[in-house]
C-alpha positions as CSV (number, residue, x, y, z in Angstrom):
1,M,39.8,28.8,-38.4
2,V,41.1,25.9,-36.2
3,K,42.3,28.0,-33.4
4,I,38.9,29.9,-33.5
5,V,36.9,26.6,-33.2
6,L,39.5,24.4,-30.9
7,G,39.1,28.2,-28.9
8,L,35.1,28.4,-28.7
9,W,35.1,24.1,-28.0
10,M,37.6,24.9,-24.8
11,V,35.7,27.6,-23.6
12,L,32.6,25.7,-23.9
13,V,33.8,22.8,-21.8
14,T,35.3,24.7,-19.6
15,S,31.8,26.4,-18.6
16,A,30.1,23.2,-18.2
17,A,32.5,22.0,-16.1
18,F,32.4,25.0,-13.7
19,L,28.5,25.7,-14.1
20,Y,26.7,23.0,-16.0
21,L,28.3,20.1,-13.6
22,P,27.2,19.1,-10.4
23,P,29.6,18.6,-7.4
24,A,31.6,15.2,-7.7
25,E,30.2,13.0,-4.9
26,G,32.1,10.9,-3.2
27,F,35.3,13.1,-3.6
28,R,36.6,14.8,-0.1
29,S,35.8,18.1,-2.1
30,P,33.3,17.8,-4.3
31,E,34.0,21.3,-5.8
32,S,37.3,21.0,-6.6
33,A,37.0,17.5,-8.5
34,R,35.8,19.2,-11.2
35,I,39.3,19.4,-12.1
36,I,39.3,15.9,-13.4
37,V,37.5,17.0,-16.4
38,F,41.2,18.3,-17.2
39,H,43.1,16.2,-15.8
40,V,42.0,13.1,-17.5
41,P,41.8,14.1,-20.6
42,C,45.7,16.0,-20.6
43,A,46.9,11.9,-19.4
44,V,44.9,10.7,-22.2
45,V,46.6,13.2,-25.0
46,A,50.5,12.7,-23.5
47,A,49.9,8.4,-23.6
48,V,48.4,8.7,-27.3
49,A,51.0,11.1,-28.3
50,F,53.7,8.8,-26.8
51,V,52.4,6.2,-29.2
52,V,52.2,8.1,-32.0
53,S,55.7,8.5,-31.5
54,A,56.5,5.0,-31.6
55,L,54.5,4.7,-35.1
56,F,56.6,7.1,-36.7
57,A,59.8,5.2,-35.1
58,V,58.8,2.8,-36.8
59,I,58.0,4.3,-39.7
60,Y,61.5,5.9,-39.8
61,L,63.4,2.8,-39.4
62,A,61.3,0.9,-42.6
63,R,61.7,4.3,-44.7
64,R,65.0,6.0,-43.3
65,R,62.8,9.3,-43.8
66,S,63.9,12.3,-41.7
67,L,60.4,13.4,-42.1
68,D,59.4,11.1,-40.6
69,D,61.8,11.3,-37.8
70,M,61.1,14.7,-36.9
71,R,57.4,13.6,-36.9
72,S,57.9,10.7,-34.2
73,A,60.1,14.1,-32.1
74,A,57.3,16.1,-32.4
75,A,55.0,13.8,-31.1
76,V,57.3,13.0,-27.9
77,E,58.0,17.0,-27.6
78,I,54.0,17.2,-27.3
79,G,53.3,14.1,-25.1
80,L,55.4,15.9,-22.9
81,V,54.2,19.1,-22.5
82,F,50.7,17.1,-21.7
83,A,52.0,14.3,-19.3
84,V,53.6,17.9,-17.5
85,L,50.1,19.5,-17.2
86,A,48.9,16.1,-16.0
87,M,51.1,16.1,-13.5
88,V,50.0,19.6,-12.4
89,T,46.4,19.2,-12.6
90,G,46.8,15.6,-10.3
91,S,48.4,17.3,-7.7
92,I,46.1,20.0,-7.7
93,F,43.7,17.6,-7.2
94,A,45.5,15.8,-4.9
95,E,46.1,19.1,-2.8
96,Q,42.3,19.5,-2.9
97,Q,41.4,16.0,-2.2
98,W,43.9,14.8,-0.3
99,G,45.7,17.5,1.9
100,A,49.2,17.2,0.1
101,W,50.7,18.2,-3.2
102,W,52.2,15.3,-3.3
103,S,52.1,11.9,-1.4
104,G,54.1,9.1,-3.0
105,D,50.9,7.6,-4.5
106,P,51.8,4.8,-7.2
107,R,50.1,7.1,-10.2
108,E,51.8,10.1,-8.8
109,V,55.2,8.3,-8.9
110,S,54.7,6.6,-12.4
111,M,53.7,10.1,-14.5
112,V,56.8,11.1,-12.5
113,V,59.4,8.4,-13.6
114,L,57.4,8.6,-18.0
115,I,58.1,12.7,-17.9
116,L,61.8,11.6,-16.9
117,I,61.8,8.6,-19.4
118,Y,60.8,11.0,-22.7
119,A,63.0,14.0,-20.7
120,A,65.4,11.8,-21.3
121,Y,64.8,11.2,-24.9
122,M,65.3,15.1,-25.4
123,A,68.2,15.1,-23.9
124,L,69.6,12.0,-26.0
125,R,68.8,13.8,-29.6
126,A,70.6,17.3,-28.3
127,S,73.3,15.1,-27.2
128,I,74.2,13.6,-31.1
129,N,75.2,16.2,-33.7
130,E,74.8,13.4,-37.1
131,D,71.5,13.2,-38.0
132,R,70.9,10.0,-39.3
133,R,72.5,8.5,-36.3
134,K,70.3,11.1,-34.1
135,A,67.4,9.8,-36.0
136,S,68.2,6.4,-35.6
137,V,69.0,5.8,-31.6
138,S,66.2,8.1,-31.1
139,A,63.3,5.7,-32.7
140,V,65.0,2.5,-30.7
141,Y,64.6,4.8,-27.8
142,V,61.1,5.5,-28.0
143,L,60.0,1.5,-29.1
144,F,61.9,0.4,-26.0
145,A,60.2,3.5,-23.6
146,L,56.8,3.0,-25.4
147,P,56.3,-0.8,-23.0
148,A,57.5,1.3,-20.3
149,M,54.6,4.0,-21.1
150,I,52.1,1.5,-20.7
151,Y,53.3,-0.3,-17.5
152,L,53.8,2.7,-15.9
153,V,49.9,4.6,-17.0
154,F,47.8,1.3,-17.6
155,I,49.3,-1.6,-15.2
156,L,51.1,-0.3,-12.6
157,P,48.6,2.0,-10.8
158,R,45.8,-0.7,-11.3
159,I,48.0,-3.6,-9.5
160,T,49.4,-1.5,-6.4
161,F,47.2,0.1,-4.0
162,S,46.5,3.6,-4.9
163,L,44.7,6.5,-3.4
164,H,43.8,7.8,-7.0
165,P,40.6,6.9,-8.2
166,S,40.1,4.6,-11.1
167,D,37.0,3.6,-13.3
168,T,34.4,6.0,-11.1
169,I,32.3,6.4,-14.4
170,S,31.7,3.0,-14.8
171,R,31.1,2.4,-11.0
172,G,28.7,4.8,-10.7
173,L,30.8,7.2,-8.7
174,L,30.2,10.0,-11.4
175,G,27.3,10.8,-13.0
176,R,27.1,10.6,-17.4
177,E,27.1,14.6,-17.3
178,Y,31.3,13.6,-16.1
179,A,31.7,11.3,-18.9
180,V,30.1,13.5,-21.4
181,A,32.3,16.3,-20.2
182,L,35.2,14.0,-20.3
183,A,34.7,13.2,-23.7
184,A,34.2,16.7,-25.1
185,S,37.0,17.6,-23.3
186,A,39.3,14.9,-24.9
187,V,38.3,15.8,-28.2
188,G,39.1,19.5,-27.4
189,F,42.3,18.7,-26.4
190,L,43.4,16.1,-29.2
191,G,42.4,18.5,-31.1
192,I,44.8,21.3,-29.3
193,A,47.8,18.4,-29.9
194,A,47.3,17.8,-33.3
195,W,47.4,21.7,-34.1
196,M,50.2,21.8,-31.8
197,F,51.9,19.0,-34.0
198,S,51.0,20.9,-37.4
199,I,53.0,24.6,-35.8
200,R,56.3,22.1,-35.3
201,M,56.5,20.2,-38.0
202,A,55.8,23.1,-40.3
203,L,59.0,24.6,-37.7
204,S,60.7,21.3,-38.1
205,R,60.2,21.3,-42.1
206,A,61.2,24.7,-41.8
207,L,64.4,24.4,-40.0
208,F,65.7,21.3,-41.8
209,Y,65.2,23.2,-45.5
210,A,67.2,26.0,-44.1
211,N,69.8,23.4,-42.7
212,E,69.9,22.0,-46.3
213,G,70.3,25.1,-48.0
214,M,73.3,26.0,-46.0
215,E,75.2,22.8,-46.6
216,G,74.4,23.1,-50.2
217,E,76.1,26.4,-50.0
218,Q,79.0,25.1,-48.0
219,N,79.5,22.2,-50.7
220,E,79.5,24.6,-53.8
221,R,81.8,26.7,-51.6
C-alpha cells in the first residue's frame, strides 16, 4: 500500500513539474530548470539522512545496541543514494544552464567531497570484522562527519562565489507554484527514503539473526 501511495504521489509531482509549472524565468534554459523540483529535494533528503545517522550513532554509543548501529549505517547508505542523485540531477542542471556538466563550482565540489566522506565510511565499516569495534568506530566517524556535512552543504556555498542559484523562491525569482512543487517533491522523496530505510533494516535484521544462529550452531559443536 505504501509503495502504491508513494508511486502515485511521485507521478503527480512529476506530472505537475513538467505539465503545470511555468518555465523558470531568470534561468538560461527556463524549461529545463524544472529539474530543480527533483534536485533540491534529493539534496535535502541526503542531508536529513546523514543527520539521522548521527542521531542513531549517539544512541548507539549510549546504549551499545546493534540495532542502533544498523540504523545508523542504513541511514548513511540512503543518504549516499540521494547525494548521488542530487549530484547527477545537479550536473544535468549545470549542463543546461551553464553549458558544462562540471565547472568546479563550490556546490559541485562540496557535494563530491560529501559523497567521498560517506563512501569512506562504508569502506571503513567493510574493513573491520569485529562487530562491536565496527559499530563503535563507525559511530565516532559519523559524528565527526556531521559538522563537515553541515559546513559543505549549508555554509561553504554561501561564503564563496557560486554560479549555483540560492534562495530563488524567497527572493521572488520563482513563483509560489515552485514552492508548492518543491514541498510536494520533498515529501515524496522523504517518504521514499523512509520506505527504503524500512527495507534496509528488515534485511539487516535478517542477516544479523542469521549470523547469530550460525554462531550459536558453531558454539554448540
